[in-house]
N, C-alpha and C positions, 0 to 999 in steps of 0.2 A: 501374455505380454511379459517381456523381460522386466527385471527389477528396475533398471534405469528408466525404462519406458513408463512404468507406473509412477515412479517418482517425478518424472518430467510432467506427466499429466496432472499429478497432484499439485505441483508447484504452479503450473499454468492456471489451474482452476483457482487456487487460493489467491494468487497475486494479480490475475487479470480480471477477476470478478469484482473489482472495485465498483463503486456506485455507477449504475448503468443507465438509469432513465431519468429524464426531467419529470417532475411531478407537479400536480396542481397545488400540493401543500406548500411548496416553495420554501422548504427548509434547506438552507445552504449546507452543502457538504463541506466540512472543514478541510478536507484534502484538497478540494478545488480552491478554496479560499486561501489556503497556505501557499500553494503553488502560484496562484494569481497575484500574490503580493511580491513576486520576484520578476525580474526581466527575463525575456527570452534568452536562452543560452545558459541560464543557471542550471546547476546539476548537483546531484548527490550520489555518491557511491556507497553501496550498502553491502554488508556481509550477512549471510543468513544460513538457516538450517531448517529443513523440513523433515518431519517425522510422521510417517503414515504406516498403514498396514503392510506395505511393501518394504519398509525399512527407513533408513535415514540418508540424507544427502546434504552436503554443504554447497552453497552457491554464492556468487557475487553478482551484483548488477549495478549499472549506472543508469540513472533516470535523468534525462535532460529535457527542460522545458523548450518546446519547439514552436508552439502557436498558442495565443490567448484570444478568446472571443468572449462576448458578453455572457453567454450561457454554457460554454464549454472551453476546454483547452486540450492540447495534444502534448503528450510526452513521448519521447523515444526511450525505449527500455532495451538496454544491451545486457544480456544475461549470459553468464557462463556457470556451468555446474559440473560436478564430478561425473565423468563417464557419459556426458551428453554433449552433443554439438552446440556451440554457442548460438544464441537466438538474438535477433534484433527485431523489435516490433514497435509499431506506433500504437499508442493507447489513448483513447478519448476519455476524458474525465468530465462529467457533467457537473454543472453548478449546483443543481438541486438533487437531493436524495429521492428515491422512489417513494411514493406515498404509502407503501406498505411497510417500509423499513423504519427502524427506530434508532434515534441518535440520542446519546446521553453524554453530558459533560461531566467528567469525573474529577474536576479540580486541577490543581497543579502538583507536579512531582519533580523532584530533582533526581536525575539519572547521570551516569557516567557514559560519555560518548567520546570516542577517540581520545581517551585519557583525560577528558575535561568534565567537570561537573557542569551540567546545564539544567536550567529550569524549563519545564515543558508544560503546556496545557495538554490535558489527557482527555480523549474522547473514545467512546465505544459506539461503533456503528453495527447494528444487527440487521442483516439482510433476511427478510421474512418472505415466505411464500404467500400466495393469496389466501390460504387458510389460516394465516397467522402463526405458522410454525417457523422457528428460526432455522435457516439453512446454513448460515455462516456468520461469524462475528469477527470484526476487526477492532483491535484496540490500537489507537494512534497516539503517539507523543509528538507534539509540535513545539519547536523553538523558533522564535522570530528571526534568528540569524541563519537557520539551516533550511535550504530549499526542501520542499516536500516534507515527508515524515522523518522525524529523527529516529523513531523506532516504530515497528509494526509487529503486532502479535495477532496472527490470524488463526481461527479455529473453525473446523467443520467436523462435527462429530468428534471422533478420537484423533483426527488428523490435525496437526498443528505446524505452523511455520512462523519463525521469528526472524526478523532482520533488523539490523542496527546500522546507523550511519557510520561510515568509516572516514570519509572525507567529503568535502563539498566545495562548490565554487558559486559565489554570488555574482551576478552580472548587474 
């Protein structure tokens, strides 16, 4: 597989593997909660970088809230990346995390986003397999004025992807 193809697969794996299943534990996913606090049409444009065994690539993506329901919502994700054709995809985000996953609240942190200091609530979501082994970890920064995540740091083994809000629109 060519380098650009491997990078594309890594980016898709890292960023489309957000919380996937409703669980009996009913721990709300803060990513869902954050998006659900905005009206349909709200969006965030993010700039990011992925580093994996195949190399590194920069990308941009715009996430737009399309539908909200009691237990899930849909985002449209329009992504462009170096040397790869643009992608537009619909992503379902469930309200509750999978009962094998682990969610930690890490407190508040001030970060610089789009040249501004913003205070964010910080969470770490660890996606676990059925044997209890961590497959992937997402660290999210959420600010109440910015739709979706203000910043995301995703890690799977030695692979890492980081993205930060560049601009946003509240509806």
